C-alpha positions as CSV (number, residue, x, y, z in Angstrom):
1,M,-256.7,-7.9,-107.0
2,T,-260.1,-8.4,-105.0
3,N,-261.3,-5.4,-103.1
4,H,-261.3,-7.1,-99.5
5,D,-262.4,-4.1,-97.7
6,T,-265.3,-4.4,-95.1
7,T,-267.4,-2.0,-93.0
8,A,-267.1,-2.0,-89.2
9,C,-269.5,-4.4,-87.4
10,A,-270.2,-5.4,-83.7
11,Y,-271.4,-8.9,-82.9
12,R,-273.3,-9.7,-79.8
13,A,-273.0,-13.2,-78.7
14,Q,-271.0,-15.4,-76.1
15,L,-267.3,-15.0,-76.5
16,L,-264.6,-17.2,-75.8
17,Y,-260.8,-17.0,-76.6
18,F,-257.9,-18.3,-74.5
19,V,-254.6,-16.4,-73.2
20,A,-252.7,-19.6,-71.8
21,D,-252.8,-23.4,-71.8
22,P,-255.5,-24.8,-69.5
23,A,-254.0,-28.1,-69.0
24,C,-250.7,-25.8,-67.3
25,L,-252.9,-23.9,-64.6
26,E,-254.4,-25.3,-61.4
27,D,-257.7,-23.2,-62.5
28,P,-258.2,-23.6,-66.1
29,S,-260.9,-20.6,-66.2
30,E,-257.8,-18.1,-65.9
31,A,-256.6,-19.4,-69.2
32,M,-259.9,-18.1,-71.0
33,R,-261.5,-14.9,-71.5
34,Y,-265.2,-16.1,-71.3
35,Y,-268.3,-13.3,-72.0
36,S,-271.7,-14.8,-71.4
37,D,-273.3,-11.5,-72.9
38,G,-270.2,-10.1,-75.0
39,L,-269.7,-7.5,-77.8
40,L,-266.8,-8.1,-80.6
41,L,-266.2,-5.1,-82.6
42,V,-264.3,-5.5,-85.9
43,N,-263.0,-2.7,-87.8
44,A,-263.3,-1.7,-91.4
45,Q,-259.6,-3.1,-91.9
46,G,-260.7,-6.4,-90.8
47,R,-259.1,-6.5,-87.3
48,I,-260.5,-7.0,-83.6
49,E,-261.0,-3.4,-82.3
50,A,-262.5,-4.5,-79.0
51,C,-263.7,-7.8,-77.5
52,G,-265.4,-7.5,-73.9
53,D,-268.7,-7.4,-72.0
54,Y,-271.5,-6.1,-74.0
55,A,-273.0,-4.0,-70.9
56,R,-269.5,-2.3,-70.9
57,L,-268.9,-1.7,-74.8
58,A,-272.2,-1.1,-76.2
59,D,-272.6,2.8,-75.4
60,S,-269.3,3.5,-76.5
61,L,-270.1,2.0,-80.2
62,P,-269.8,4.4,-83.1
63,A,-273.0,5.5,-84.6
64,D,-272.2,4.0,-88.1
65,V,-271.4,0.5,-86.7
66,R,-273.6,-2.3,-87.7
67,L,-274.8,-4.3,-84.6
68,V,-275.4,-8.4,-85.4
69,D,-277.5,-10.1,-82.7
70,L,-276.0,-13.5,-82.6
71,R,-277.3,-14.1,-78.6
72,G,-277.6,-17.8,-78.1
73,K,-274.5,-18.2,-80.1
74,L,-270.9,-18.8,-79.0
75,I,-268.2,-16.8,-81.2
76,M,-264.8,-18.2,-80.9
77,P,-261.4,-17.5,-83.0
78,G,-261.4,-19.5,-86.1
79,L,-259.8,-23.3,-85.8
80,I,-256.3,-23.9,-87.1
81,D,-255.7,-27.2,-89.1
82,T,-252.0,-27.7,-89.1
83,H,-251.6,-31.1,-91.5
84,L,-253.8,-31.9,-94.5
85,H,-253.3,-32.5,-98.3
86,F,-255.5,-30.5,-100.9
87,P,-254.9,-32.7,-104.0
88,Q,-256.2,-35.6,-101.9
89,T,-259.7,-34.0,-101.3
90,D,-261.2,-36.4,-104.1
91,M,-260.0,-39.7,-102.6
92,I,-260.7,-39.3,-98.7
93,A,-262.4,-42.3,-97.3
94,S,-260.5,-44.6,-99.7
95,P,-260.0,-48.2,-98.4
96,S,-256.5,-49.9,-97.4
97,P,-254.6,-52.3,-95.3
98,G,-251.8,-49.6,-94.5
99,L,-250.0,-46.2,-95.3
100,L,-247.6,-47.6,-97.9
101,P,-250.0,-49.2,-100.1
102,W,-252.5,-46.4,-99.5
103,L,-249.9,-43.8,-101.0
104,E,-249.2,-46.4,-104.0
105,N,-252.9,-47.1,-104.9
106,Y,-255.0,-43.9,-104.0
107,T,-252.6,-41.0,-103.5
108,F,-250.3,-41.2,-106.2
109,P,-252.6,-41.5,-109.0
110,T,-255.0,-39.0,-107.6
111,E,-252.4,-36.6,-107.2
112,R,-251.0,-37.0,-110.7
113,R,-254.2,-35.0,-112.2
114,F,-253.1,-31.7,-110.8
115,E,-250.4,-31.4,-113.5
116,D,-253.8,-29.8,-115.2
117,K,-254.1,-26.5,-113.9
118,S,-257.8,-26.4,-114.4
119,H,-258.4,-29.3,-112.3
120,A,-256.0,-27.8,-109.5
121,D,-258.4,-24.6,-109.9
122,E,-261.5,-26.8,-109.2
123,V,-260.5,-28.8,-106.2
124,A,-258.9,-25.6,-104.9
125,G,-262.2,-24.1,-104.5
126,V,-263.9,-27.3,-103.4
127,F,-261.2,-28.0,-100.7
128,L,-261.4,-24.2,-99.5
129,D,-265.3,-24.4,-99.3
130,E,-264.6,-27.5,-97.0
131,L,-262.3,-25.7,-94.8
132,L,-264.8,-22.7,-93.9
133,R,-267.8,-24.8,-94.1
134,N,-266.2,-26.5,-91.0
135,G,-265.0,-23.3,-89.3
136,T,-261.1,-24.0,-90.3
137,T,-259.7,-20.4,-91.0
138,T,-256.0,-21.5,-91.4
139,A,-254.4,-24.5,-92.5
140,L,-251.1,-25.7,-93.1
141,V,-251.6,-27.4,-96.6
142,Y,-249.6,-29.7,-98.9
143,G,-249.8,-29.1,-102.8
144,S,-249.0,-31.7,-105.0
145,V,-245.4,-31.9,-106.7
146,H,-246.8,-29.7,-109.5
147,P,-246.4,-26.1,-109.1
148,E,-249.4,-25.2,-110.8
149,S,-251.4,-26.9,-107.8
150,V,-249.7,-24.4,-105.4
151,D,-250.4,-21.7,-107.8
152,A,-254.1,-22.2,-108.0
153,F,-254.5,-23.1,-104.1
154,F,-253.0,-19.5,-103.3
155,E,-254.7,-18.1,-106.0
156,E,-258.0,-18.8,-104.8
157,S,-257.3,-18.3,-101.2
158,H,-256.0,-14.9,-101.9
159,R,-259.0,-14.1,-103.9
160,R,-261.0,-14.8,-100.8
161,N,-258.5,-13.1,-98.4
162,L,-257.8,-16.2,-96.4
163,R,-254.6,-16.8,-94.0
164,M,-253.2,-20.0,-95.4
165,I,-250.0,-21.8,-95.5
166,A,-249.1,-24.2,-98.6
167,G,-246.2,-25.5,-100.2
168,K,-245.3,-27.6,-103.4
169,V,-244.2,-31.5,-102.5
170,M,-240.6,-32.0,-103.0
171,M,-240.2,-35.5,-104.3
172,D,-237.5,-37.1,-106.2
173,R,-237.5,-40.7,-105.6
174,N,-239.7,-43.9,-104.5
175,C,-242.5,-42.5,-106.3
176,P,-244.1,-42.9,-109.8
177,E,-242.0,-41.2,-112.4
178,Y,-244.9,-38.9,-113.3
179,L,-244.7,-37.3,-109.8
180,R,-240.9,-37.0,-109.7
181,D,-239.0,-33.8,-109.7
182,T,-235.3,-33.6,-108.9
183,A,-233.2,-32.3,-106.3
184,E,-232.5,-29.2,-108.3
185,S,-236.0,-28.8,-109.9
186,G,-237.7,-29.3,-106.7
187,A,-235.6,-26.5,-104.9
188,R,-235.9,-24.1,-107.9
189,E,-239.7,-24.4,-108.0
190,S,-240.2,-24.0,-104.4
191,E,-238.1,-21.0,-104.1
192,D,-240.0,-19.5,-107.2
193,L,-243.3,-20.2,-105.6
194,L,-241.9,-18.8,-102.3
195,R,-240.9,-15.5,-104.0
196,R,-244.4,-15.1,-105.7
197,W,-246.5,-16.2,-102.8
198,H,-244.8,-15.6,-99.3
199,G,-246.2,-12.6,-97.7
200,K,-248.6,-11.6,-100.6
201,G,-251.8,-10.5,-99.1
202,R,-252.3,-13.2,-96.3
203,Q,-250.7,-16.4,-97.8
204,M,-247.7,-18.0,-96.4
205,Y,-245.3,-20.4,-97.9
206,A,-244.1,-23.7,-96.4
207,L,-241.3,-26.0,-97.9
208,T,-242.6,-29.2,-98.2
209,P,-240.6,-32.5,-98.7
210,R,-243.2,-35.2,-98.8
211,F,-241.2,-37.3,-96.3
212,A,-238.0,-38.7,-96.1
213,P,-238.4,-41.8,-98.2
214,T,-239.2,-39.8,-101.1
215,S,-236.4,-37.5,-100.9
216,T,-232.8,-38.4,-101.7
217,P,-230.1,-36.5,-99.2
218,E,-229.4,-34.1,-101.9
219,Q,-233.0,-33.0,-102.3
220,L,-233.1,-32.7,-98.3
221,A,-229.8,-30.8,-98.4
222,A,-231.6,-28.3,-100.9
223,C,-234.4,-27.8,-98.6
224,G,-232.3,-27.0,-95.7
225,E,-230.5,-24.4,-97.6
226,L,-233.7,-23.0,-98.3
227,A,-235.0,-23.3,-94.7
228,R,-231.7,-21.2,-93.7
229,A,-232.0,-18.7,-96.6
230,Y,-235.6,-18.0,-95.8
231,P,-236.0,-18.5,-91.9
232,D,-239.5,-16.9,-91.6
233,V,-241.2,-19.3,-94.0
234,F,-242.8,-22.7,-92.8
235,M,-241.4,-26.4,-93.2
236,Q,-243.9,-29.4,-93.2
237,T,-243.3,-32.9,-93.7
238,H,-244.0,-36.2,-92.1
239,V,-242.3,-38.1,-89.7
240,A,-242.7,-41.4,-87.7
241,E,-246.2,-42.3,-88.8
242,N,-246.0,-45.9,-89.3
243,K,-243.9,-48.6,-88.2
244,D,-243.2,-50.0,-91.9
245,E,-242.1,-46.4,-92.8
246,V,-239.8,-46.2,-90.2
247,K,-238.0,-49.4,-90.9
248,W,-237.8,-48.1,-94.6
249,V,-236.1,-44.9,-93.4
250,S,-233.6,-46.6,-91.4
251,E,-232.6,-48.5,-94.5
252,L,-232.5,-45.4,-96.7
253,F,-230.4,-43.6,-93.9
254,P,-228.4,-45.9,-92.1
255,K,-226.2,-43.4,-90.6
256,S,-229.0,-41.4,-89.0
257,R,-230.0,-42.5,-85.2
258,S,-233.4,-42.0,-85.9
259,Y,-236.1,-40.8,-88.6
260,L,-236.3,-37.5,-87.1
261,D,-232.4,-37.3,-87.1
262,V,-232.8,-37.5,-90.7
263,Y,-234.1,-34.3,-91.0
264,D,-232.1,-32.7,-87.9
265,S,-229.0,-33.6,-90.1
266,F,-230.1,-31.3,-93.1
267,G,-230.9,-28.4,-90.7
268,L,-234.8,-28.8,-90.9
269,L,-235.6,-28.6,-87.4
270,R,-236.2,-25.1,-86.5
271,P,-239.3,-22.7,-85.2
272,R,-242.2,-22.8,-87.9
273,A,-241.0,-26.5,-88.8
274,V,-244.3,-28.8,-88.5
275,Y,-244.0,-32.7,-88.5
276,G,-247.0,-34.7,-89.1
277,H,-247.9,-37.6,-86.9
278,S,-244.6,-37.9,-84.6
279,I,-246.0,-41.2,-83.2
280,W,-243.2,-43.5,-83.3
281,L,-240.6,-40.9,-81.5
282,D,-238.2,-41.6,-78.6
283,E,-237.2,-39.6,-75.8
284,Q,-234.1,-38.0,-77.7
285,D,-236.3,-37.2,-80.6
286,R,-238.8,-35.2,-78.3
287,A,-235.9,-33.3,-76.6
288,R,-234.7,-32.3,-80.0
289,L,-238.4,-31.1,-81.2
290,H,-238.3,-29.2,-77.8
291,E,-234.8,-28.0,-78.4
292,T,-235.4,-26.6,-81.7
293,G,-238.8,-25.1,-81.3
294,S,-240.1,-27.5,-84.0
295,V,-243.9,-28.8,-83.9
296,A,-245.8,-32.1,-83.8
297,A,-249.0,-32.0,-85.5
298,H,-251.2,-34.9,-83.9
299,C,-253.7,-36.3,-86.8
300,P,-256.2,-38.7,-84.8
301,T,-258.4,-39.6,-87.4
302,S,-255.9,-40.6,-89.8
303,N,-253.6,-42.4,-87.1
304,L,-256.7,-44.7,-86.4
305,F,-257.8,-45.0,-90.0
306,L,-254.5,-46.2,-91.3
307,S,-253.9,-48.2,-87.8
308,S,-250.7,-46.2,-87.6
309,G,-250.3,-45.7,-83.9
310,V,-251.2,-43.8,-80.8
311,F,-249.7,-40.2,-80.5
312,D,-248.2,-40.1,-76.8
313,F,-249.8,-36.9,-75.2
314,V,-248.0,-37.6,-72.0
315,A,-244.3,-37.9,-73.5
316,M,-245.0,-34.8,-75.7
317,R,-246.0,-32.7,-72.5
318,Q,-243.4,-34.1,-70.3
319,S,-240.9,-33.2,-72.9
320,G,-242.3,-29.8,-73.7
321,V,-242.9,-30.5,-77.2
322,L,-245.2,-27.9,-78.9
323,H,-248.2,-30.1,-80.4
324,T,-251.2,-29.3,-82.3
325,L,-254.2,-31.0,-84.1
326,A,-254.7,-31.7,-87.7
327,T,-257.2,-33.5,-90.0
328,D,-254.5,-34.8,-92.4
329,V,-257.3,-35.2,-95.1
330,G,-257.2,-37.2,-97.1
331,G,-256.0,-40.0,-94.9
332,G,-257.9,-38.4,-92.1
333,T,-261.6,-39.0,-92.5
334,S,-263.0,-35.6,-91.8
335,F,-262.1,-31.7,-92.7
336,S,-264.0,-31.2,-89.1
337,M,-261.6,-30.0,-86.4
338,L,-264.6,-31.0,-83.8
339,R,-264.4,-34.3,-85.1
340,T,-260.9,-34.4,-84.8
341,M,-261.1,-33.2,-81.3
342,N,-263.5,-36.1,-80.7
343,E,-260.7,-38.9,-81.9
344,A,-258.0,-36.6,-80.1
345,H,-260.0,-37.1,-76.7
346,K,-260.1,-40.9,-77.3
347,V,-256.5,-41.3,-78.3
348,A,-255.3,-39.3,-75.3
349,R,-257.4,-41.6,-72.9
350,L,-255.9,-44.6,-74.4
351,G,-252.4,-43.2,-73.6
352,G,-253.3,-42.1,-70.1
353,W,-253.9,-38.5,-70.4
354,H,-257.3,-36.9,-70.1
355,L,-257.7,-34.1,-72.7
356,T,-260.2,-31.6,-71.3
357,A,-262.6,-29.8,-74.1
358,A,-260.7,-26.5,-73.0
359,A,-257.3,-28.0,-73.8
360,M,-258.8,-29.3,-77.0
361,F,-260.1,-25.9,-78.0
362,Y,-256.9,-24.2,-77.0
363,L,-255.0,-26.7,-79.0
364,A,-257.2,-25.6,-82.0
365,T,-256.7,-21.7,-81.6
366,E,-254.1,-20.0,-79.4
367,G,-252.3,-23.2,-78.7
368,T,-251.4,-23.4,-82.4
369,A,-250.7,-19.8,-83.2
370,R,-248.2,-19.8,-80.5
371,A,-246.8,-23.0,-82.0
372,L,-246.6,-21.5,-85.3
373,D,-245.0,-18.4,-84.0
374,M,-248.1,-16.5,-85.1
375,Q,-249.3,-15.6,-81.4
376,G,-251.4,-12.2,-81.4
377,Q,-252.2,-12.6,-84.9
378,I,-254.5,-15.7,-85.4
379,G,-256.3,-17.9,-83.0
380,T,-257.5,-15.3,-80.7
381,L,-260.3,-12.5,-80.2
382,A,-257.8,-10.2,-78.4
383,P,-257.9,-6.5,-79.8
384,G,-255.4,-6.1,-82.7
385,A,-255.8,-9.5,-83.9
386,E,-257.0,-10.6,-87.5
387,A,-260.9,-11.0,-87.4
388,D,-260.9,-14.8,-88.0
389,F,-263.6,-16.2,-86.1
390,I,-266.6,-18.5,-86.2
391,V,-269.8,-18.8,-84.9
392,L,-271.0,-22.0,-83.2
393,D,-274.6,-22.9,-82.7
394,P,-275.6,-24.9,-79.6
395,Q,-278.8,-25.6,-81.0
396,C,-277.6,-26.9,-84.2
397,T,-279.2,-30.5,-83.9
398,P,-281.8,-31.8,-81.8
399,L,-279.3,-33.9,-79.8
400,I,-276.9,-31.0,-79.2
401,A,-280.0,-28.6,-78.4
402,R,-281.2,-31.2,-76.0
403,R,-277.9,-31.9,-74.2
404,S,-276.8,-28.1,-74.2
405,S,-279.9,-27.4,-72.3
406,L,-278.8,-30.0,-69.1
407,L,-275.2,-28.4,-69.0
408,D,-273.7,-26.9,-65.8
409,S,-270.5,-25.6,-66.9
410,L,-268.7,-24.0,-69.9
411,E,-266.4,-27.2,-70.0
412,E,-269.4,-29.1,-70.3
413,Q,-270.7,-27.1,-73.3
414,L,-267.4,-27.3,-74.8
415,F,-267.0,-30.9,-74.6
416,V,-270.5,-31.6,-76.2
417,L,-269.7,-29.5,-79.2
418,A,-266.5,-31.5,-79.5
419,M,-267.9,-34.9,-79.1
420,L,-271.1,-34.5,-80.9
421,G,-270.3,-31.8,-83.5
422,D,-269.2,-31.6,-86.8
423,D,-269.9,-28.9,-89.9
424,R,-273.4,-28.6,-88.7
425,C,-272.4,-26.6,-85.5
426,I,-270.6,-24.0,-87.5
427,S,-273.4,-21.5,-88.1
428,A,-271.0,-18.8,-89.8
429,T,-266.9,-18.3,-90.4
430,Y,-265.5,-14.9,-90.9
431,S,-262.0,-14.5,-92.4
432,A,-260.2,-10.8,-92.0
433,G,-263.9,-9.5,-90.7
434,R,-265.8,-10.7,-93.8
435,R,-268.3,-13.6,-93.8
436,V,-267.1,-16.2,-95.9
437,H,-269.4,-19.2,-94.9
438,Q,-273.1,-18.9,-93.9
439,R,-274.3,-22.4,-92.9
440,D,-278.1,-22.0,-93.9
441,A,-277.3,-19.9,-97.2
């Protein structure tokens, strides 16, 4: 196993993290902890030891701690992406008139190559490089149907000591024969992978039925049994992304009240269950998501690219549904959570909701950590948390630098980064206290 020990370091910069949802408070600043001249102390075990004003903490630093001066930059928790497909890295930006032909013409043929472990190894490295380059330190990741793909992903993530969540796609019908498992083999292979990887280092497993149309009732029932047997693992799938898909599900499961009800009937709504897209839901569906502690992952760049529909922020918030942001690569068109925020803001405005910059960064950090039942572990700079953080550079491009020189508030600075930013804004990415990406290296 790779030695992931690090040395204690302190970082001087602007610091920002969240302790509550800014959208729920009359004064959003009360949801933040912001230090214009801050000090972040990371111990040798890769955890945050202290976070606060430089003037208050500097004199108490141990003599052997290395001080890294990053003044002019902003340190925040690493970003969290709750829905994307690592086998689709090589087919991002593939043209298609809609979701179902996109799957048939691009997705399935691309995923076929992941039966080759050496290919999966290569793509896992490229995929993780892209996440880290964009400041994403934790993601919920779909493998292919092949167990080799998940082994490849976890092996590379474990080598880098990243906090990642992933799973093997389960798919036993309505797909090419070369990508098909069975209800029995899909459950057996998933359980084998789960036992091998869940809790190994910083790796976590997610049961991953692709979506209801590609799983028989027998496979969904087997997945439900695994979900009950392993309540601390995650569960991820797609729901109500596209009107044609919703109609197809109603034909395949005529006894179910709705698309979401299909999963509910097999016991797949629960904490740590993440439902990608969640567009075409009704009030009863949203009530069930809320009641069960399930999570809706909003994928704006994918939804716009495939013309799937508009995520209803107003209804989700009124129903109290836990919701997060996600890139959905390769239906999504960028690995950047900053570009994802950009599109999420516009989608929210179309639906009558003003998504502030503070709310967007909360959704990509502390808000998602809470939704995933990982509060205090990731998504924060609070003492005791894992030291996964990013260094944002307000001078990264001439336009962002000029715009940043004319600002009146922290909200404006965050809004500029979300509207104009991309991977160039990420000066560095740290995982468990170790630098795992440097922009100019």
